Rosetta silent file (secondary structure, phi, psi, omega in degrees, C-alpha in Angstrom):
SEQUENCE: XXXXXXXXXXXXXXXXXXXXXXXXXXXXXXXXXXXXXXXXXXXXXXXXXXXXXXXXXXXXXXXXXXXXXXXXXXXXXXXXXXXXXXXXXXXXXXXXXXXXXXXXXXXXXXXXXXXXXXXXXXXXXXXXXXXXXXXXXXXXXXXXXXXXXXXXXXXXXXXXXXXXXXXXXXXXXXXXXXXXXXXXXXXXXXXXXXXXXXXXXXXXXXXXXXXXXXXXXXXXXXXXXXXXXXX
SCORE:     score description
SCORE:     0.000 S_00000001
   1 L     0.000  160.220 -178.125   -0.549   11.323    6.514 S_00000001
   2 E  -158.833  167.955  171.211   -0.465   14.975    5.693 S_00000001
   3 E   -89.194  115.752 -176.080    0.243   17.561    2.993 S_00000001
   4 E  -102.375  139.714  179.037    3.854   18.742    3.400 S_00000001
   5 E  -115.197  115.731  179.841    5.167   22.140    2.137 S_00000001
   6 L   -83.767 -175.253 -177.487    8.888   22.257    1.627 S_00000001
   7 L   -67.071  -17.089  177.700   11.137   25.353    1.713 S_00000001
   8 L  -103.521   17.144  175.883   10.466   25.952   -2.023 S_00000001
   9 L    69.913   19.049  170.554    6.674   25.787   -1.496 S_00000001
  10 L   -74.320  142.791  178.080    6.436   22.349   -3.126 S_00000001
  11 E   -99.559  139.312  176.595    3.544   20.144   -1.946 S_00000001
  12 E  -132.776  144.797  166.853    4.020   16.524   -1.074 S_00000001
  13 E   -80.899  101.532 -171.287    1.736   13.636    0.105 S_00000001
  14 E  -116.560  136.128  178.687    3.768   12.802    3.153 S_00000001
  15 E  -112.133  125.750 -174.032    3.350    9.908    5.632 S_00000001
  16 E  -108.552  136.136  178.378    4.895   10.451    9.166 S_00000001
  17 E  -117.493  117.482  175.719    5.958    7.695   11.485 S_00000001
  18 E  -107.882  118.759 -172.553    6.433    8.742   15.127 S_00000001
  19 L   -88.818  160.716 -179.800    8.357    6.269   17.257 S_00000001
  20 L   -59.194  -28.396 -179.580    7.860    5.759   21.104 S_00000001
  21 L   -85.422    7.030  178.422   11.316    7.283   21.713 S_00000001
  22 L    91.408   -3.876  172.665   10.240   10.490   19.978 S_00000001
  23 L   -65.274  136.022  178.205   12.083    9.850   16.680 S_00000001
  24 E  -121.515  136.239  174.373   10.040   11.025   13.670 S_00000001
  25 E  -124.284  152.922  178.634   10.523    9.685   10.107 S_00000001
  26 E  -138.973  151.794  179.088    8.627   10.792    7.010 S_00000001
  27 E  -128.063  128.220  175.047    8.015    9.341    3.505 S_00000001
  28 E   -94.314  117.647 -177.376    7.065   11.458    0.502 S_00000001
  29 L   -51.634  130.724 -177.374    4.807    9.419   -1.762 S_00000001
  30 L   -76.253  -27.552 -176.349    6.779    8.392   -4.837 S_00000001
  31 L  -124.055   77.556 -175.410    3.827    8.248   -7.281 S_00000001
  32 L   -92.165  129.749 -177.940    1.566   11.158   -6.494 S_00000001
  33 L  -134.070  -10.457 -171.587   -1.405   11.802   -8.886 S_00000001
  34 L   -59.279  -34.403 -178.932   -4.249   13.345   -6.816 S_00000001
  35 L  -142.795  145.120  176.904   -3.320   16.904   -7.956 S_00000001
  36 L   -68.972  -16.530 -177.366   -1.187   18.465  -10.678 S_00000001
  37 L   -88.637   -1.646  179.663   -0.011   20.868   -7.972 S_00000001
  38 E  -108.074  144.536 -175.725    1.660   18.140   -5.951 S_00000001
  39 E   -96.747  160.259  171.107    5.064   16.713   -6.369 S_00000001
  40 L   -99.114  146.561  173.502    6.273   13.113   -6.045 S_00000001
  41 L   -68.782  171.528 -173.777    9.014   12.096   -3.737 S_00000001
  42 L  -136.159   12.259 -179.192   12.331   10.903   -4.988 S_00000001
  43 L  -135.992  139.015  170.779   13.734    8.856   -2.076 S_00000001
  44 L   -79.968  157.759 -169.419   12.908    5.582   -0.464 S_00000001
  45 E  -123.094  108.812  176.104   12.213    5.418    3.187 S_00000001
  46 E  -141.258  132.831 -177.868   13.754    2.648    5.324 S_00000001
  47 E  -152.706  156.877  175.566   14.841    3.226    8.958 S_00000001
  48 E   -71.758  137.980  176.614   15.693    1.535   12.245 S_00000001
  49 L  -103.170  173.885  177.054   12.879    1.337   14.675 S_00000001
  50 L   -82.781    7.266 -172.789   12.923    1.128   18.512 S_00000001
  51 L  -116.103   25.973  178.682   11.645   -2.423   18.219 S_00000001
  52 L    52.403   43.711  173.392   14.894   -3.962   16.865 S_00000001
  53 L  -151.107  164.065  174.832   13.639   -4.104   13.242 S_00000001
  54 E  -104.264  133.350 -179.593   13.776   -1.878   10.156 S_00000001
  55 E  -104.956  137.227  171.364   10.707   -0.258    8.798 S_00000001
  56 E  -116.919  156.993  179.296    9.971    0.844    5.196 S_00000001
  57 E  -125.281  132.179  171.406    7.123    3.027    4.066 S_00000001
  58 L  -137.743  123.205 -175.038    5.297    2.851    0.681 S_00000001
  59 L   -94.744  119.106  169.904    2.135    4.960    0.241 S_00000001
  60 H    46.174 -109.293 -173.641   -0.810    3.651   -1.698 S_00000001
  61 H   -57.904  -26.418  179.308    0.130    3.589   -5.400 S_00000001
  62 H   -52.419  -35.851  179.143    3.851    3.193   -4.468 S_00000001
  63 H   -64.144  -26.858 -177.306    2.885   -0.424   -3.646 S_00000001
  64 H   -67.641  -29.163 -178.765    1.609   -1.119   -7.118 S_00000001
  65 L   -86.155  112.487 -176.110    5.137   -0.934   -8.637 S_00000001
  66 H   -59.652  -31.533 -177.897    6.884   -4.175   -7.776 S_00000001
  67 H   -62.748  -35.452  179.948   10.233   -2.388   -8.228 S_00000001
  68 H   -64.442  -42.520 -177.344    9.443   -0.124   -5.243 S_00000001
  69 H   -69.065  -42.325  179.934    8.751   -2.991   -2.918 S_00000001
  70 H   -61.783  -45.110 -177.664   11.820   -4.973   -3.973 S_00000001
  71 H   -65.544  -41.063  178.545   14.136   -1.968   -3.514 S_00000001
  72 H   -61.269  -39.194  173.697   12.626   -1.247   -0.124 S_00000001
  73 H   -62.151  -41.121  179.233   13.293   -4.792    0.881 S_00000001
  74 H   -71.006  -20.417  173.115   16.828   -4.733   -0.432 S_00000001
  75 L   -79.335    3.742  172.018   17.382   -1.607    1.673 S_00000001
  76 L    97.977   10.555  177.454   16.799   -3.795    4.649 S_00000001
  77 L   -65.466  133.915  175.094   13.153   -3.329    5.554 S_00000001
  78 L   -93.157  -32.132 -176.605   11.764   -6.068    7.783 S_00000001
  79 E  -136.243  132.803  172.984    8.278   -4.588    7.802 S_00000001
  80 E  -107.542  121.440  178.644    6.592   -2.374    5.242 S_00000001
  81 E   -85.383  124.230 -173.173    4.004    0.118    6.289 S_00000001
  82 E  -125.680   80.937  176.269    1.516    0.527    3.472 S_00000001
  83 E   -76.153  137.491 -171.107   -1.041    3.243    4.118 S_00000001
  84 E  -130.185  168.772  162.430   -3.704    3.336    1.407 S_00000001
  85 L  -144.429   85.408 -170.941   -6.890    5.038    0.171 S_00000001
  86 L  -145.497 -176.343  178.916   -8.236    2.474   -2.161 S_00000001
  87 L    84.843  143.697  176.481  -11.054   -0.050   -2.895 S_00000001
  88 L    69.164   20.063 -178.061  -14.366    0.862   -4.513 S_00000001
  89 L   -80.348  141.537  178.530  -12.662    2.889   -7.257 S_00000001
  90 L   -70.543  130.359 -178.809  -14.441    3.861  -10.437 S_00000001
  91 L  -144.835  154.203  176.656  -12.890    2.043  -13.434 S_00000001
  92 L   -82.161  -13.282 -171.088  -13.522    1.397  -17.054 S_00000001
  93 L  -104.133  115.939 -179.863  -12.354   -2.232  -16.613 S_00000001
  94 L   -63.060  -11.041 -179.564  -14.798   -4.813  -15.072 S_00000001
  95 L   -87.515   -7.189 -175.363  -11.740   -6.736  -13.863 S_00000001
  96 L  -121.719  106.269  172.984  -10.648   -3.909  -11.579 S_00000001
  97 L    51.519 -126.841 -172.986  -12.580   -2.917   -8.503 S_00000001
  98 L   122.256  158.447 -171.873  -15.704   -0.813   -9.224 S_00000001
  99 L   -77.006  134.251  172.572  -18.001    1.648   -7.511 S_00000001
 100 L   -96.332  131.439 -179.239  -19.967    0.622   -4.397 S_00000001
 101 L   -53.041  122.047  175.881  -23.472    2.020   -4.046 S_00000001
 102 H   -55.020  -34.939  175.558  -23.358    4.857   -1.579 S_00000001
 103 H   -58.820  -31.635  177.325  -26.677    3.889   -0.189 S_00000001
 104 H   -64.139  -38.111  178.611  -25.245    0.625    1.101 S_00000001
 105 H   -72.154  -40.080 -179.150  -22.792    2.608    3.193 S_00000001
 106 H   -70.378  -17.883  177.672  -25.401    5.003    4.513 S_00000001
 107 L   -99.687    8.072 -173.053  -27.548    1.982    5.465 S_00000001
 108 L   -56.380  -34.776 -179.783  -24.565    0.181    7.147 S_00000001
 109 L   -68.005  -33.842  179.998  -25.990    0.394   10.678 S_00000001
 110 L   -90.989  -26.432 -178.267  -29.243   -1.342    9.675 S_00000001
 111 L  -140.652   67.082  178.761  -27.741   -3.732    7.202 S_00000001
 112 H   -59.632  -31.145 -172.283  -23.992   -4.261    7.836 S_00000001
 113 H   -62.869  -38.429 -175.980  -23.981   -7.608    6.016 S_00000001
 114 H   -68.874  -45.937 -177.931  -24.680   -6.197    2.597 S_00000001
 115 H   -73.598  -28.918  177.593  -21.967   -3.520    2.584 S_00000001
 116 H   -71.306  -29.794  173.982  -19.434   -5.844    4.249 S_00000001
 117 H   -62.817  -35.958  175.630  -20.121   -8.407    1.495 S_00000001
 118 H   -67.646  -38.541  173.074  -19.118   -5.791   -0.892 S_00000001
 119 H   -61.808  -33.539  179.387  -15.918   -5.062    1.069 S_00000001
 120 H   -81.009  -15.817 -172.219  -15.041   -8.697    1.016 S_00000001
 121 L   -87.559 -158.897 -174.630  -15.706   -9.009   -2.724 S_00000001
 122 L   -69.489  -16.148  176.566  -13.868   -7.949   -5.872 S_00000001
 123 L   -82.474  -13.216 -174.542  -14.290   -4.275   -5.183 S_00000001
 124 L  -130.951 -103.923 -176.132  -12.330   -4.583   -1.913 S_00000001
 125 H   -59.365  -40.536  179.890  -10.602   -7.608   -0.443 S_00000001
 126 H   -54.244  -46.373 -179.863  -10.889   -9.709   -3.616 S_00000001
 127 H   -61.215  -48.351 -178.694   -8.967   -7.102   -5.539 S_00000001
 128 H   -59.319  -39.371 -176.975   -6.244   -6.903   -2.884 S_00000001
 129 H   -62.752  -15.981  179.010   -5.807  -10.648   -2.817 S_00000001
 130 L   -71.314  -23.552 -173.677   -4.745  -10.607   -6.428 S_00000001
 131 L  -148.291  -25.845 -174.858   -1.489   -8.909   -5.570 S_00000001
 132 H   -66.663  -48.342  179.187   -0.900   -7.653   -2.025 S_00000001
 133 H   -64.135  -19.469  175.204    0.158  -10.927   -0.340 S_00000001
 134 H   -75.802  -20.837  171.436    2.695  -11.544   -3.083 S_00000001
 135 H   -60.914  -44.121  178.819    4.439   -8.198   -2.193 S_00000001
 136 H   -68.419  -51.858 -174.612    5.072   -9.691    1.245 S_00000001
 137 H   -61.727  -51.909 -173.458    5.821  -13.186    0.110 S_00000001
 138 H   -68.250  -17.129  178.656    8.118  -12.453   -2.824 S_00000001
 139 H  -114.655    2.572  172.079   10.253  -10.042   -0.750 S_00000001
 140 L    63.704   39.257 -178.774   10.200  -11.958    2.469 S_00000001
 141 L  -127.493  162.124  168.303    8.777   -9.009    4.582 S_00000001
 142 E   -79.179  144.813  177.462    5.855   -8.323    6.891 S_00000001
 143 E  -124.827  121.859  169.685    3.200   -6.021    5.381 S_00000001
 144 E  -103.392   98.876 -176.140    1.051   -3.696    7.354 S_00000001
 145 E   -96.357  117.851  176.615   -1.783   -2.610    5.182 S_00000001
 146 E  -117.116  152.523 -176.042   -4.022    0.242    6.336 S_00000001
 147 E  -159.251  152.073  170.999   -6.754    1.901    4.323 S_00000001
 148 L   -69.426  156.957  178.800   -9.582    4.440    4.575 S_00000001
 149 E  -134.994  134.236  178.175  -13.106    3.380    4.994 S_00000001
 150 E   104.517 -160.365 -173.952  -16.337    5.095    3.941 S_00000001
 151 E   -64.988  129.610  176.219  -17.144    8.110    1.841 S_00000001
 152 E  -136.403   93.127 -170.148  -14.341    9.564   -0.229 S_00000001
 153 L    61.627 -120.927 -177.020  -15.699   12.161   -2.598 S_00000001
 154 L  -103.773   19.208  178.884  -18.163   10.286   -4.706 S_00000001
 155 E  -128.109  168.776  178.182  -16.841    6.756   -3.860 S_00000001
 156 E  -116.134  115.628  177.771  -16.802    4.389   -0.951 S_00000001
 157 E   -79.243  150.959 -165.001  -13.470    3.093    0.371 S_00000001
 158 E  -105.456    5.457  179.640  -13.440   -0.433    1.660 S_00000001
 159 L    60.446 -105.170  177.101  -11.083   -0.472    4.667 S_00000001
 160 L    62.436   31.056  175.227   -9.816   -4.151    4.679 S_00000001
 161 L   -51.564  138.287 -178.068   -6.865   -3.374    6.996 S_00000001
 162 E  -153.141  160.662  173.109   -4.663   -6.404    7.310 S_00000001
 163 E  -121.352  129.355 -173.456   -1.268   -7.708    8.510 S_00000001
 164 E  -123.134  137.896 -178.793    0.519  -10.178    6.214 S_00000001
 165 L   -95.287  172.528 -170.980    3.550  -12.326    7.202 S_00000001
 166 L   -63.769   -7.693  173.291    6.649  -12.978    5.049 S_00000001
 167 L  -100.272    8.017 -179.239    4.964  -16.097    3.617 S_00000001
 168 L    79.675   11.899 -177.885    2.002  -14.163    2.355 S_00000001
 169 L   -89.448  136.051  178.592   -0.291  -15.417    5.056 S_00000001
 170 E   -78.811  117.547 -178.498   -2.886  -13.072    6.454 S_00000001
 171 E   -81.892  -38.976  173.873   -2.363  -12.870   10.314 S_00000001
 172 E  -161.270  156.300  179.031   -5.369  -10.710   10.926 S_00000001
 173 E  -162.607  171.280  177.401   -7.708   -8.505    8.958 S_00000001
 174 L  -137.929  150.524  165.764  -11.037   -6.619    9.029 S_00000001
 175 L  -132.142   24.138  176.938  -13.819   -5.847    6.586 S_00000001
 176 L   -62.910  143.845 -177.626  -15.945   -3.896    9.041 S_00000001
 177 L   -90.024   67.514  177.177  -18.004   -1.107    7.570 S_00000001
 178 L   165.079  177.046 -176.058  -16.547    1.438   10.021 S_00000001
 179 L   -60.601  140.201 -176.951  -13.363    2.282   11.919 S_00000001
 180 L  -157.229  163.978  178.967  -11.482   -0.789   13.095 S_00000001
 181 L  -136.021  137.043  172.017   -7.987   -1.839   14.121 S_00000001
 182 L  -110.276  145.920 -172.650   -6.014   -5.016   13.486 S_00000001
 183 L  -139.405  130.307  174.711   -3.323   -6.252   15.920 S_00000001
 184 L  -147.668  150.424  176.229   -1.001   -9.225   15.519 S_00000001
 185 L   -88.820  126.468 -174.752    2.214  -10.436   17.190 S_00000001
 186 L  -100.486  127.706 -179.219    4.957  -10.703   14.538 S_00000001
 187 L   -84.237  110.488  178.630    7.455  -13.609   14.791 S_00000001
 188 H   -68.473  -13.591  171.785   10.866  -12.243   13.824 S_00000001
 189 H   -62.955  -23.613 -179.726   12.026  -15.761   13.113 S_00000001
 190 H   -69.798  -19.714  176.544    9.936  -15.657    9.965 S_00000001
 191 H   -83.840  -11.546 -171.425   12.403  -13.119    8.573 S_00000001
 192 L   -74.057  -42.959  177.648   15.413  -15.239    9.028 S_00000001
 193 L  -152.950   93.495  177.985   14.891  -17.737    6.171 S_00000001
 194 L  -121.155  172.481 -178.314   11.811  -17.499    4.118 S_00000001
 195 H   -56.788  -48.929 -174.840   10.913  -18.224    0.501 S_00000001
 196 H   -63.228  -33.010 -178.839   11.163  -14.632   -0.618 S_00000001
 197 H   -74.687  -34.261  178.158   14.580  -14.094    0.973 S_00000001
 198 H   -70.557  -39.190  172.535   15.918  -17.304   -0.752 S_00000001
 199 H   -59.448  -50.533 -175.399   14.516  -16.166   -4.067 S_00000001
 200 H   -62.882  -36.329  172.860   16.090  -12.770   -3.629 S_00000001
 201 H   -59.659  -20.725  178.433   19.465  -14.340   -2.907 S_00000001
 202 L   -92.507    7.799  179.673   19.297  -16.016   -6.214 S_00000001
 203 L   -62.257  157.195  173.339   18.962  -12.785   -8.092 S_00000001
 204 L  -121.279   82.459 -169.800   21.284  -11.996  -10.997 S_00000001
 205 H   -59.911  -22.343  177.469   21.682   -8.209  -10.950 S_00000001
 206 H   -63.822  -19.412 -178.506   23.781   -8.307  -14.164 S_00000001
 207 H   -89.482  -14.877 -163.793   20.571   -9.235  -16.051 S_00000001
 208 L  -102.307    9.939 -176.846   18.418   -6.457  -14.746 S_00000001
 209 H   -56.009  -41.555  177.057   20.023   -3.267  -16.130 S_00000001
 210 H   -56.917  -20.722  175.639   17.032   -2.810  -18.563 S_00000001
 211 H   -64.564  -22.498  177.980   14.764   -2.321  -15.598 S_00000001
 212 H   -97.307   -0.390 -177.468   16.372    1.073  -14.962 S_00000001
 213 L  -100.568  138.897  178.935   16.284    2.137  -18.588 S_00000001
 214 L   -59.970  144.651  176.157   13.469    4.175  -20.113 S_00000001
 215 L  -104.494   -5.672 -175.045   11.347    2.149  -22.664 S_00000001
 216 L    84.458   -2.444 -178.241    9.766    5.216  -24.270 S_00000001
 217 L  -106.352    2.112 -175.578    6.327    4.148  -23.034 S_00000001
 218 L   -71.803  142.192  176.434    6.582    5.947  -19.647 S_00000001
 219 L  -130.928  167.340  178.109    3.927    8.605  -19.055 S_00000001
 220 L   -66.109  156.160 -169.198    3.355   11.066  -16.168 S_00000001
 221 H   -59.302  -38.132 -177.040    1.742    9.781  -13.007 S_00000001
 222 H   -69.047  -41.838  178.890   -1.695   11.397  -13.446 S_00000001
 223 H   -57.723  -51.382 -174.866   -1.918   10.010  -17.026 S_00000001
 224 H   -58.780  -43.222 -172.886   -0.927    6.510  -15.777 S_00000001
 225 H   -80.211  -41.387 -170.435   -3.543    6.626  -12.975 S_00000001
 226 H   -98.056  -11.710 -178.029   -6.468    8.327  -14.644 S_00000001
 227 L   -61.888  -38.884  172.913   -6.296    7.248  -18.328 S_00000001
 228 L  -101.181   -0.787  178.220   -8.150    4.062  -17.404 S_00000001
 229 L    55.884   43.153  175.303   -9.768    5.317  -14.209 S_00000001
 230 L  -162.775  168.984  174.157   -8.622    2.287  -12.178 S_00000001
 231 L   102.808    0.000    0.000   -5.768    0.636  -10.270 S_00000001
C-alpha cells in the first residue's frame, strides 16, 4: 500500500498489485478516514490475473460494507485481496475489539503465549470470526486477509493473516506475534458451484433499489469511523 497523489494533488490510500507478467493494478480505498486531507476512491477494482482467475481488491474498512463485497463478487472476482490494519482498536463498546497492553508486545520474545492469546481472542481473531468468513461464504469467493502486526501509533495490531475458501472455511492462518506468511493451494473447483453462488443466483434485483437510495442517515467517513472509536 502507498499514498497516491493524482494530477490534481489529491491524496489516496492506494493498494498496488504487481503481477508476474509485469502488469500493475491499483485500488483506491473506497472508505478513507485516516486523514481529512485524503480522498476516497470511487471505483471498484476487479481484474484478470495471470493465474486464470479474476482478482478483486477491498482495503480494510471497504470490507465492512457488505455491499462492497457483493458488488466486487458480481463484477466477477474469484479471489478478494483484503489488506487491513486492524485489531486491538480502541473502542467505547466492550463488544468491539479493545486495546492490547503495549507491554505484552514489548515482552513478546520472552512471553509469546500471552500476547498471542490476545491476538486469538476477541481483540483480534475472535472479532474477525464474527464477520469475515461470511464475506467469503455469502459471495462464494476466496478471501486473502492480510493485516499489520505490532505497534501502530498507540495501539497494537494483531496480524491474524488468513486465507478463507468460498465455503467460509479457514485454509490457513497465523496469530504469531511478529511477521509471518500464510500460504494455501486454492481449489478452483470450489468456485464452480458453492452455497454463496447459488444464493446469489436467487437474487431479486427488482427488490433492492432502496439499497442505492440515501436514507438521510448517512454521515461522512471520518464521523462514521471515529464517532464510536471502533469497527
